[in-house]
ZAMARGU-4260 file (C-alpha; in steps of 0.2 Angstrom, whole numbers, plus 5000, padded with zeros to 4 digits):
<rodrens>
0) 5449/5265/4474 | 5434/5271/4465 | 5418/5271/4474 | 5407/5267/4459 | 5409/5257/4444
5) 5395/5266/4435 | 5407/5280/4430 | 5417/5268/4420 | 5403/5259/4410 | 5412/5264/4394
10) 5428/5256/4398 | 5435/5245/4384 | 5436/5226/4385 | 5446/5215/4374 | 5444/5196/4371
15) 5452/5187/4386 | 5449/5201/4398 | 5439/5196/4414 | 5428/5206/4426 | 5428/5199/4444
20) 5413/5203/4455 | 5415/5201/4473 | 5402/5201/4487 | 5406/5199/4505 | 5397/5185/4515
25) 5392/5188/4533 | 5395/5207/4532 | 5377/5212/4538 | 5377/5200/4553 | 5394/5209/4559
30) 5387/5226/4556 | 5371/5222/4566 | 5380/5213/4580 | 5395/5225/4583 | 5389/5241/4575
35) 5394/5252/4560 | 5411/5254/4567 | 5415/5236/4565 | 5407/5236/4548 | 5418/5251/4542
40) 5433/5242/4549 | 5429/5226/4539 | 5426/5236/4523 | 5443/5246/4525 | 5453/5230/4529
45) 5445/5221/4514 | 5448/5235/4503 | 5467/5236/4508 | 5469/5217/4506 | 5461/5218/4488
50) 5472/5232/4483 | 5487/5222/4488 | 5480/5206/4480 | 5474/5213/4463 | 5485/5206/4449
55) 5496/5217/4438 | 5487/5226/4425 | 5471/5225/4435 | 5459/5239/4439 | 5450/5239/4456
60) 5434/5247/4462 | 5423/5248/4477 | 5405/5245/4469 | 5396/5251/4484 | 5390/5243/4500
65) 5400/5227/4503 | 5404/5224/4484 | 5420/5226/4475 | 5426/5222/4457 | 5441/5222/4447
70) 5446/5219/4429 | 5460/5206/4425 | 5467/5210/4408 | 5473/5196/4397 | 5466/5183/4410
75) 5476/5167/4406 | 5462/5154/4407 | 5447/5149/4418 | 5459/5138/4428 | 5470/5154/4432
80) 5454/5163/4437 | 5449/5149/4448 | 5466/5150/4456 | 5464/5168/4459 | 5447/5165/4467
85) 5454/5152/4479 | 5467/5165/4484 | 5454/5178/4486 | 5444/5167/4498 | 5460/5164/4509
90) 5465/5182/4509 | 5448/5189/4513 | 5443/5176/4525 | 5458/5179/4537 | 5453/5186/4554
95) 5450/5205/4555 | 5454/5212/4572 | 5442/5224/4580 | 5440/5230/4598 | 5449/5214/4605
100) 5438/5202/4594 | 5442/5193/4578 | 5429/5196/4564 | 5427/5184/4549 | 5419/5187/4532
105) 5419/5176/4516 | 5416/5180/4498 | 5405/5176/4484 | 5414/5178/4467 | 5407/5180/4450
110) 5417/5181/4434 | 5413/5186/4416 | 5426/5183/4402 | 5425/5194/4387 | 5420/5185/4370
115) 5412/5190/4354 | 5395/5189/4361 | 5399/5204/4373 | 5393/5220/4364 | 5394/5232/4378
120) 5403/5234/4394 | 5387/5233/4403 | 5385/5215/4397 | 5401/5210/4406 | 5395/5218/4422
125) 5378/5209/4420 | 5386/5192/4417 | 5397/5194/4432 | 5383/5199/4443 | 5373/5184/4438
130) 5388/5172/4441 | 5391/5180/4458 | 5372/5178/4463 | 5373/5160/4458 | 5389/5157/4468
135) 5381/5166/4483 | 5366/5154/4483 | 5377/5139/4482 | 5381/5133/4499 | 5396/5122/4493
140) 5404/5134/4480 | 5409/5152/4482 | 5415/5155/4464 | 5407/5154/4447 | 5412/5159/4429
145) 5398/5164/4418 | 5407/5160/4402 | 5412/5143/4406 | 5397/5137/4416 | 5381/5147/4417
150) 5380/5149/4398 | 5380/5130/4397 | 5367/5128/4410 | 5352/5131/4400 | 5344/5115/4405
155) 5326/5111/4404 | 5314/5098/4410 | 5320/5086/4397 | 5338/5087/4404 | 5331/5084/4422
160) 5322/5069/4416 | 5338/5062/4408 | 5348/5064/4424 | 5334/5056/4435 | 5332/5041/4423
165) 5351/5038/4421 | 5353/5037/4440 | 5338/5026/4442 | 5341/5014/4427 | 5360/5011/4429
170) 5365/5022/4414 | 5377/5030/4425 | 5390/5017/4431 | 5408/5016/4437 | 5423/5010/4427
175) 5440/5006/4435 | 5457/5012/4431 | 5471/5002/4437 | 5485/5009/4449 | 5502/5001/4447
180) 5518/4999/4457 | 5530/5008/4446 | 5544/4997/4451 | 5537/4980/4450 | 5523/4982/4438
185) 5510/4974/4450 | 5492/4980/4451 | 5489/4988/4468 | 5472/4996/4466 | 5458/5003/4455
190) 5451/5021/4454 | 5432/5021/4451 | 5427/5034/4438 | 5409/5038/4433 | 5402/5036/4415
195) 5385/5039/4407 | 5379/5028/4393 | 5367/5039/4383 | 5352/5032/4374 | 5361/5032/4358
200) 5375/5021/4365 | 5388/5035/4367 | 5397/5035/4383 | 5401/5052/4392 | 5414/5056/4404
205) 5411/5067/4420 | 5419/5082/4411 | 5404/5081/4399 | 5390/5078/4411 | 5394/5084/4429
210) 5388/5102/4426 | 5371/5096/4422 | 5371/5084/4437 | 5377/5097/4449 | 5364/5110/4442
215) 5350/5099/4447 | 5357/5095/4464 | 5360/5077/4460 | 5379/5076/4464 | 5377/5068/4481
220) 5366/5055/4474 | 5378/5051/4460 | 5392/5050/4472 | 5383/5037/4483 | 5377/5027/4468
225) 5395/5025/4462 | 5402/5021/4479 | 5389/5008/4482 | 5392/4999/4465 | 5411/5001/4468
230) 5409/4991/4484 | 5399/4978/4476 | 5413/4976/4462 | 5426/4976/4476 | 5417/4962/4486
235) 5416/4952/4470 | 5434/4954/4466 | 5440/4950/4483 | 5429/4934/4484 | 5435/4928/4467
240) 5454/4927/4469 | 5469/4929/4481 | 5473/4946/4475 | 5465/4960/4486 | 5467/4977/4477
245) 5462/4993/4485 | 5448/5003/4477 | 5447/5022/4477 | 5431/5032/4475 | 5429/5051/4472
250) 5419/5061/4484 | 5413/5078/4479 | 5412/5094/4490 | 5393/5094/4490 | 5393/5076/4497
255) 5406/5080/4510 | 5397/5096/4516 | 5380/5086/4518 | 5377/5077/4534 | 5364/5066/4526
260) 5376/5061/4512 | 5390/5058/4525 | 5379/5047/4535 | 5375/5038/4519 | 5393/5034/4516
265) 5395/5029/4534 | 5381/5016/4532 | 5389/5009/4517 | 5406/5007/4527 | 5397/5000/4542
270) 5388/4987/4531 | 5404/4982/4523 | 5416/4982/4538 | 5426/4968/4531 | 5431/4979/4516
275) 5434/4996/4523 | 5452/4994/4526 | 5454/4992/4507 | 5444/5007/4503 | 5451/5024/4499
280) 5441/5040/4498 | 5448/5053/4486 | 5445/5072/4489 | 5451/5086/4478 | 5461/5101/4485
285) 5447/5112/4480 | 5435/5104/4491 | 5446/5109/4506 | 5443/5127/4501 | 5424/5126/4501
290) 5415/5138/4512 | 5408/5123/4522 | 5426/5118/4527 | 5421/5113/4545 | 5407/5101/4539
295) 5420/5094/4526 | 5433/5092/4540 | 5420/5083/4551 | 5415/5071/4536 | 5434/5067/4533
300) 5436/5063/4552 | 5421/5052/4552 | 5427/5042/4536 | 5444/5040/4544 | 5437/5034/4560
305) 5426/5021/4550 | 5443/5014/4544 | 5444/5020/4526 | 5460/5029/4520 | 5460/5047/4514
310) 5468/5053/4498 | 5471/5071/4492 | 5468/5071/4473 | 5475/5083/4461 | 5489/5088/4474
315) 5498/5104/4469 | 5484/5112/4459 | 5476/5121/4474 | 5481/5136/4485 | 5490/5130/4501
320) 5493/5112/4496 | 5506/5109/4509 | 5495/5117/4522 | 5481/5106/4518 | 5492/5091/4519
325) 5498/5096/4536 | 5480/5100/4543 | 5472/5084/4537 | 5478/5066/4540 | 5479/5060/4522
330) 5486/5043/4519 | 5489/5046/4501 | 5492/5061/4489 | 5490/5060/4470 | 5501/5071/4460
335) 5491/5080/4447 | 5494/5074/4429 | 5499/5092/4424 | 5515/5090/4433 | 5519/5073/4426
340) 5515/5079/4408 | 5529/5093/4410 | 5541/5081/4418 | 5554/5083/4404 | 5549/5100/4396
345) 5549/5110/4412 | 5563/5107/4425 | 5552/5115/4439 | 5540/5101/4437 | 5553/5089/4442
350) 5558/5100/4457 | 5540/5102/4462 | 5537/5083/4461 | 5553/5079/4471 | 5546/5092/4485
355) 5529/5083/4485 | 5538/5066/4487 | 5549/5073/4501 | 5535/5080/4511 | 5523/5065/4509
360) 5537/5053/4515 | 5539/5064/4530 | 5521/5063/4534 | 5520/5044/4530 | 5509/5046/4515
365) 5510/5036/4500 | 5511/5045/4483 | 5502/5040/4466 | 5506/5049/4450 | 5492/5052/4438
370) 5493/5053/4419 | 5508/5042/4417 | 5508/5039/4398 | 5526/5035/4393 | 5540/5023/4399
375) 5551/5038/4401 | 5539/5046/4414 | 5537/5030/4423 | 5556/5028/4424 | 5559/5046/4430
380) 5545/5045/4443 | 5552/5029/4450 | 5569/5036/4450 | 5563/5051/4460 | 5555/5040/4473
385) 5537/5039/4467 | 5531/5021/4470 | 5514/5021/4462 | 5505/5027/4446 | 5491/5026/4434
390) 5488/5032/4416 | 5486/5026/4399 | 5503/5018/4399 | 5496/5004/4409 | 5478/5004/4405
395) 5462/5014/4401 | 5448/5013/4413 | 5440/4995/4412 | 5422/4989/4414 | 5417/4981/4431
400) 5415/4964/4422 | 5433/4965/4416 | 5442/4968/4433 | 5443/4950/4439 | 5449/4945/4421
405) 5462/4959/4421 | 5469/4953/4437 | 5468/4934/4433 | 5477/4937/4416 | 5493/4940/4427
410) 5494/4958/4421 | 5512/4964/4425 | 5518/4979/4418 | 5536/4977/4413 | 5546/4981/4429
415) 5559/4996/4429
</rodrens>
């Protein structure tokens, strides 16, 4: 492994190549507490793990100190790089044996993806360094891609005012996508999804505004706002008719890692004890890879103790899916729509879904398939043993005012 990257600053990059910048967390405290021998052991072990981990066609360097870097040629996508980062976190954070003790370090990872704006290799290194520094200063996220995130985070005071105003005046609000029993066609629940109605009347989805909300540290406030309004809608729906559907709400990593936000959720649940058994909290797999995993575990345990159900969202997209399902007491798993979309074009998707269903059944967890868009997908999922689904085949997300009417209309998707 090269000791310095500076000797290779003329290396050529092509579009699609990525430079991954890795900085160890908690290295200095280990060095200070256990001496340079322990520090050297950590560096040697991490270097060996990175050598074994580095993808094919990659080039790996020790950048000096506790920093490393490697080039990934023809990086498939930001999603692929995110997957690599998750794996890196697991690999590096495994215990390191030293003098009868176990030492633990984490990583902060910054990535730059080559594009037409990169005029010199130094631009790649500088971008990756900025991304790594951003990740290191974020207590809830250890990975950042410059090209897909930091470049778009050029927000000023006007954007901050927009976020604050939207949260205060109700411009950010929940809509509700029905969840259906795939066999009977009955509505069993709704998932709350955030929307932002802009001043010009356009409505934005989370994919279009979560970056700016997270940038200004307002994600937890957004989560609590959506949760509170969802419970209001839920109470109205339950009081209006005989049907009592479940309501699911998404909770972000930052909310789960914050004791203050966790307590805000617990207050909501305590003040609505008559409804908690009908509430599901959805957590993405990536949240379970957060560096604040212990705080997140504590929050999930508190939510479960309060009586709400726990759901693992986007199941199958993270590293260690089955391990997380085993470690946490999830009542439900949601199969990511990417597997449903490839159900007929890629046989492995059917095999993977069957495996998910088998494991979930053994753990007594229900399964919801996301992104069901065709009758063929619905029939196949039901045939495989998946009982619940949501997607445009049944309905797009609907406004709060339409939920009761949707149920009263006797909506019943054609049964299988």
